[in-house]
Kinemage of the C-alpha trace (Angstrom):
@kinemage 1
@onewidth
@group {chain A} dominant
@subgroup {mainchain}
@vectorlist {calphas} color= white
{ca met a 1} P 121.530 96.572 99.170
{ca lys a 2} L 122.006 93.409 97.165
{ca ser a 3} L 119.469 90.684 96.691
{ca ser a 4} L 120.367 87.048 97.117
{ca gly a 5} L 119.917 86.286 93.426
{ca asn a 6} L 118.816 83.031 91.819
{ca thr a 7} L 120.673 79.846 92.531
{ca gly a 8} L 118.731 78.020 89.864
{ca lys a 9} L 117.254 78.815 86.480
{ca ile a 10} L 113.558 79.523 86.455
{ca cys a 11} L 111.410 76.721 85.091
{ca ile a 12} L 108.339 77.853 83.176
{ca leu a 13} L 105.792 75.125 83.757
{ca gly a 14} L 103.454 76.393 81.094
{ca ile a 15} L 100.714 78.802 80.103
{ca val a 16} L 97.233 78.068 81.358
{ca leu a 17} L 94.410 79.880 79.575
{ca leu a 18} L 91.375 80.283 81.824
{ca ser a 19} L 88.768 82.414 80.034
{ca thr a 20} L 90.810 85.578 79.382
{ca leu a 21} L 93.276 84.910 82.205
{ca leu a 22} L 96.786 83.983 81.157
{ca ile a 23} L 98.880 82.583 83.989
{ca trp a 24} L 102.602 81.992 84.013
{ca ser a 25} L 103.570 79.642 86.819
{ca ala a 26} L 107.172 79.240 87.876
{ca val a 27} L 109.285 77.202 90.248
{ca val a 28} L 112.733 78.434 91.237
{ca ser a 29} L 115.372 76.294 92.905
{ca thr a 30} L 116.550 78.554 95.705
{ca ser a 31} L 116.269 79.025 99.442
{ca pro a 32} L 113.132 81.114 99.974
{ca ser a 33} L 113.004 84.233 102.110
{ca asp a 34} L 109.933 86.285 102.956
{ca thr a 35} L 111.006 89.639 101.505
{ca leu a 36} L 110.005 91.120 98.167
{ca val a 37} L 112.457 93.662 96.734
{ca val a 38} L 111.395 96.314 94.222
{ca ala a 39} L 114.193 98.637 93.110
{ca phe a 40} L 113.584 101.745 91.026
{ca leu a 41} L 116.982 101.967 89.351
{ca asp a 42} L 118.871 105.216 88.849
{ca val a 43} L 119.313 105.180 85.079
{ca gly a 44} L 118.968 108.904 84.447
{ca gln a 45} L 116.044 110.144 82.372
{ca gly a 46} L 114.255 106.858 81.895
{ca asp a 47} L 112.607 103.908 83.621
{ca ala a 48} L 114.091 100.648 84.896
{ca ile a 49} L 112.577 98.640 87.739
{ca phe a 50} L 114.106 95.455 89.153
{ca ile a 51} L 111.923 93.023 91.084
{ca glu a 52} L 113.106 90.035 93.078
{ca ala a 53} L 110.454 87.807 94.612
{ca pro a 54} L 110.936 85.927 97.888
{ca asn a 55} L 111.672 82.706 95.975
{ca gly a 56} L 114.377 84.370 93.843
{ca ser a 57} L 112.329 84.986 90.676
{ca gln a 58} L 113.454 88.174 88.931
{ca val a 59} L 111.659 90.644 86.672
{ca leu a 60} L 113.016 93.747 84.943
{ca ile a 61} L 110.475 96.343 83.860
{ca asp a 62} L 112.121 98.564 81.222
{ca gly a 63} L 115.840 99.124 80.770
{ca gly a 64} L 116.412 102.868 80.873
{ca pro a 65} L 118.023 104.883 78.057
{ca asn a 66} L 121.430 103.201 77.875
{ca lys a 67} L 123.900 100.700 79.358
{ca ser a 68} L 123.722 102.343 82.793
{ca val a 69} L 121.108 99.719 83.624
{ca leu a 70} L 123.935 97.138 83.728
{ca arg a 71} L 125.700 99.106 86.449
{ca glu a 72} L 122.573 99.243 88.554
{ca leu a 73} L 121.732 95.590 88.022
{ca gly a 74} L 125.271 94.772 89.117
{ca arg a 75} L 124.525 96.460 92.429
{ca met a 76} L 121.326 94.488 92.906
{ca met a 77} L 122.462 91.058 91.727
{ca pro a 78} L 125.484 88.921 92.677
{ca phe a 79} L 128.172 88.721 89.980
{ca tyr a 80} L 127.479 85.056 89.281
{ca asp a 81} L 123.771 85.604 88.564
{ca arg a 82} L 123.554 86.021 84.792
{ca ser a 83} L 119.852 85.414 84.238
{ca ile a 84} L 116.663 87.439 84.454
{ca asp a 85} L 113.453 85.491 84.216
{ca val a 86} L 111.098 88.083 82.725
{ca val a 87} L 111.664 91.419 80.984
{ca ile a 88} L 108.738 93.773 80.427
{ca ala a 89} L 109.252 96.574 77.902
{ca thr a 90} L 106.329 98.857 78.652
{ca his a 91} L 106.580 100.621 75.278
{ca pro a 92} L 109.243 101.218 72.591
{ca asp a 93} L 110.499 104.705 73.512
{ca ser a 94} L 114.286 104.770 73.829
{ca asp a 95} L 114.269 105.975 77.450
{ca his a 96} L 112.549 102.695 78.329
{ca ile a 97} L 114.215 100.171 76.004
{ca gly a 98} L 117.572 101.831 75.277
{ca gly a 99} L 119.374 99.623 77.774
{ca leu a 100} L 117.582 96.375 76.934
{ca pro a 101} L 119.895 95.311 74.083
{ca ala a 102} L 122.763 95.411 76.593
{ca val a 103} L 120.663 93.398 79.046
{ca phe a 104} L 119.954 90.760 76.384
{ca lys a 105} L 123.669 90.531 75.573
{ca asn a 106} L 124.722 90.118 79.200
{ca phe a 107} L 121.906 88.058 80.744
{ca asp a 108} L 119.928 84.992 79.795
{ca val a 109} L 116.292 86.117 79.529
{ca asp a 110} L 113.441 83.618 79.352
{ca val a 111} L 110.602 85.787 78.101
{ca val a 112} L 109.944 89.371 76.995
{ca phe a 113} L 106.546 91.051 77.260
{ca asp a 114} L 105.845 94.191 75.218
{ca pro a 115} L 102.680 95.824 73.830
{ca gly a 116} L 103.446 95.070 70.186
{ca val a 117} L 103.960 98.674 69.108
{ca asp a 118} L 106.643 99.192 66.465
{ca ser a 119} L 109.199 101.979 66.227
{ca asp a 120} L 111.579 102.980 63.455
{ca ser a 121} L 114.390 103.835 65.884
{ca gly a 122} L 117.764 102.127 65.769
{ca val a 123} L 117.473 101.010 69.370
{ca phe a 124} L 114.148 99.300 68.673
{ca lys a 125} L 115.713 97.424 65.754
{ca ala a 126} L 118.556 96.307 68.047
{ca tyr a 127} L 115.965 95.254 70.630
{ca glu a 128} L 114.076 93.121 68.114
{ca asp a 129} L 117.218 91.695 66.506
{ca leu a 130} L 118.577 90.487 69.844
{ca ile a 131} L 115.277 88.900 70.837
{ca leu a 132} L 115.544 86.833 67.656
{ca glu a 133} L 119.271 86.190 67.999
{ca lys a 134} L 118.957 85.030 71.610
{ca asn a 135} L 115.782 83.051 70.860
{ca ile a 136} L 113.878 84.825 73.631
{ca lys a 137} L 110.167 84.095 73.803
{ca arg a 138} L 108.215 87.280 73.032
{ca ile a 139} L 104.616 87.890 74.091
{ca his a 140} L 102.239 90.820 73.564
{ca pro a 141} L 100.085 90.458 76.691
{ca phe a 142} L 96.522 91.602 77.241
{ca ala a 143} L 94.828 92.563 80.494
{ca gly a 144} L 94.349 89.464 82.595
{ca thr a 145} L 97.814 88.065 81.969
{ca val a 146} L 99.266 87.018 85.320
{ca ile a 147} L 102.923 86.255 85.974
{ca ser a 148} L 103.129 84.056 89.056
{ca leu a 149} L 106.328 84.673 91.023
{ca gly a 150} L 105.708 82.196 93.807
{ca lys a 151} L 103.355 81.708 96.726
{ca asp a 152} L 101.038 84.683 97.269
{ca ile a 153} L 102.875 86.874 94.757
{ca ser a 154} L 101.795 87.793 91.248
{ca leu a 155} L 102.255 90.476 88.621
{ca glu a 156} L 99.050 91.168 86.694
{ca ile a 157} L 98.805 93.079 83.429
{ca leu a 158} L 96.005 95.662 83.582
{ca phe a 159} L 96.562 97.332 80.197
{ca pro a 160} L 96.507 97.115 77.217
{ca asp a 161} L 93.232 95.209 77.039
{ca arg a 162} L 93.153 95.089 73.229
{ca asp a 163} L 95.441 95.035 70.190
{ca ala a 164} L 97.770 97.972 70.850
{ca ser a 165} L 99.783 97.816 67.629
{ca asn a 166} L 98.202 100.975 66.185
{ca met a 167} L 98.273 102.992 69.396
{ca lys a 168} L 100.716 105.766 70.143
{ca ala a 169} L 103.662 104.471 72.174
{ca asn a 170} L 102.817 106.129 75.497
{ca thr a 171} L 99.132 105.269 75.229
{ca ala a 172} L 100.001 101.615 74.678
{ca ser a 173} L 102.205 101.423 77.777
{ca ile a 174} L 101.899 98.188 79.695
{ca ile a 175} L 100.409 98.841 83.137
{ca ala a 176} L 101.030 96.130 85.705
{ca arg a 177} L 100.139 95.592 89.359
{ca leu a 178} L 102.380 93.552 91.635
{ca val a 179} L 100.659 91.936 94.605
{ca tyr a 180} L 102.380 90.173 97.491
{ca gly a 181} L 99.943 89.282 100.241
{ca glu a 182} L 98.608 92.619 101.472
{ca ser a 183} L 101.235 94.746 99.676
{ca glu a 184} L 100.764 96.171 96.170
{ca phe a 185} L 102.812 98.126 93.618
{ca leu a 186} L 101.395 99.793 90.493
{ca phe a 187} L 103.692 100.320 87.489
{ca thr a 188} L 102.343 102.692 84.845
{ca gly a 189} L 105.012 103.222 82.199
{ca asp a 190} L 104.296 106.491 80.398
{ca ser a 191} L 100.512 106.068 80.417
{ca pro a 192} L 98.654 109.354 79.870
{ca lys a 193} L 95.681 110.683 81.800
{ca ser a 194} L 93.253 109.240 79.250
{ca ile a 195} L 94.322 105.695 80.130
{ca glu a 196} L 94.298 106.441 83.858
{ca lys a 197} L 90.677 107.577 83.467
{ca tyr a 198} L 89.875 104.543 81.349
{ca leu a 199} L 91.163 102.129 83.992
{ca met a 200} L 88.929 103.825 86.550
{ca ser a 201} L 85.928 103.705 84.211
{ca ile a 202} L 86.179 99.914 83.817
{ca gly a 203} L 86.670 99.362 87.530
{ca ala a 204} L 90.212 98.001 87.342
{ca asp a 205} L 91.722 97.110 90.709
{ca ile a 206} L 94.460 99.740 90.976
{ca glu a 207} L 94.617 100.458 94.705
{ca ser a 208} L 98.271 100.079 95.713
{ca asp a 209} L 100.743 100.942 98.451
{ca val a 210} L 103.349 102.187 95.967
{ca leu a 211} L 102.704 104.008 92.691
{ca lys a 212} L 105.360 104.410 90.007
{ca val a 213} L 104.368 107.896 88.858
{ca gly a 214} L 103.404 107.948 85.190
{ca his a 215} L 105.677 109.439 82.521
{ca his a 216} L 108.479 110.475 84.889
{ca gly a 217} L 106.215 112.941 86.656
{ca ser a 218} L 105.002 114.699 83.506
{ca lys a 219} L 101.802 116.739 83.760
{ca thr a 220} L 100.386 114.487 81.022
{ca ser a 221} L 99.853 111.828 83.722
{ca ser a 222} L 98.723 111.598 87.358
{ca val a 223} L 95.204 112.986 87.158
{ca glu a 224} L 94.022 113.732 90.711
{ca ser a 225} L 91.132 111.256 90.637
{ca phe a 226} L 93.478 108.458 89.550
{ca val a 227} L 95.947 109.197 92.335
{ca ala a 228} L 93.056 109.218 94.801
{ca arg a 229} L 91.785 105.858 93.519
{ca val a 230} L 95.239 104.256 93.735
{ca ser a 231} L 95.588 105.794 97.207
{ca pro a 232} L 99.301 105.053 97.561
{ca ala a 233} L 101.326 105.706 100.691
{ca ile a 234} L 104.422 106.138 98.504
{ca ala a 235} L 104.948 107.569 95.007
{ca val a 236} L 108.187 107.099 93.046
{ca val a 237} L 109.333 109.266 90.144
{ca ser a 238} L 111.985 107.864 87.824
{ca ala a 239} L 113.731 110.815 86.190
{ca gly a 240} L 117.168 112.258 85.533
{ca lys a 241} L 118.649 115.011 87.649
{ca asp a 242} L 118.170 118.447 86.058
{ca asn a 243} L 116.484 116.841 83.036
{ca arg a 244} L 115.499 119.105 80.158
{ca tyr a 245} L 111.804 118.231 80.481
{ca gly a 246} L 111.435 119.640 83.976
{ca his a 247} L 110.217 116.295 85.351
{ca pro a 248} L 108.588 115.971 87.773
{ca his a 249} L 106.347 118.923 86.956
{ca arg a 250} L 105.181 121.253 89.705
{ca glu a 251} L 101.513 120.345 89.179
{ca val a 252} L 102.289 116.660 89.765
{ca ile a 253} L 104.310 117.359 92.891
{ca glu a 254} L 101.443 119.477 94.223
{ca thr a 255} L 98.966 116.654 93.524
{ca phe a 256} L 100.925 114.205 95.648
{ca asn a 257} L 101.726 116.756 98.342
{ca ala a 258} L 98.051 117.693 98.660
{ca ala a 259} L 97.212 114.008 99.166
{ca glu a 260} L 99.989 113.711 101.791
{ca ile a 261} L 101.719 110.965 99.821
{ca asp a 262} L 105.429 110.429 100.427
{ca met a 263} L 107.248 111.154 97.165
{ca tyr a 264} L 110.638 109.756 96.167
{ca ser a 265} L 112.646 110.636 93.060
{ca thr a 266} L 115.622 108.837 91.523
{ca ala a 267} L 116.813 112.263 90.345
{ca glu a 268} L 117.390 113.293 93.938
{ca glu a 269} L 117.966 110.026 95.771
{ca gly a 270} L 119.449 107.642 93.218
{ca thr a 271} L 118.219 104.061 93.165
{ca ile a 272} L 115.234 103.640 95.474
{ca ile a 273} L 114.849 100.209 97.046
{ca cys a 274} L 111.501 99.177 98.485
{ca thr a 275} L 110.954 96.041 100.543
{ca thr a 276} L 107.941 94.313 102.019
{ca lys a 277} L 107.073 91.039 103.689
{ca gly a 278} L 103.601 91.113 102.185
{ca asp a 279} L 102.022 92.476 105.350
{ca gly a 280} L 100.899 95.799 103.872
{ca val a 281} L 103.986 97.591 105.165
{ca val a 282} L 106.383 98.844 102.479
{ca lys a 283} L 109.680 100.496 103.359
{ca cys a 284} L 111.602 102.504 100.752
{ca lys a 285} L 115.028 104.077 100.963
């Protein structure tokens, strides 16, 4: 499936600070539809999620481990569409940002959100160098940041809710919740169980129709109480086929099976494309 793509460059109207709420508002020059597309891209052992809103706004969450993200984006976007409005790098591990330098070289990106955690890896240096070279706006968001993608659709940052620069990479993962009408998606990066429990303890609104399973289905994430609180109909694991980590782990699979949640894996099914019209019904294939 291919999305219609943008026919006009996104226009960032500005940042409005209301208490602790940071709102990005955007207008896109395109013919609107009523379908939101969320594609969990097959990039091997890593994460990359492409979002296209009904008005044509586009977000990429993570870029996988290498240039394979370009192949998958080419299947989702028309050849003439060379821009992505927002890139979110959930944390600096190479299986999440390894493909982002290639994205920056091949697409015009307006803004990059990341948690502000440094890494001494070569790929992180390339990531930072290209942000500077391409003059991409870079923001370290806190909980309450909202990216508005059009009427009735927003992507809200739930974590981190503090300066994350001294946190371990996985712990600092950006967690975001996409809401379109009555349909919700929760993206968790590689967040560990401790952060899942923390979000529950502060009463964060995490209930969602689709859950991107934390840390590729590692047993370090997906505590049963968290899964129950999210109460998803669908869970998606982004992992490589026959990966050396054994993701998704048996305990995690059993957690979702016991809750009768439909589980999809890029390792078995390739890119998984979910669509919704904002009516609470999400279809994935």
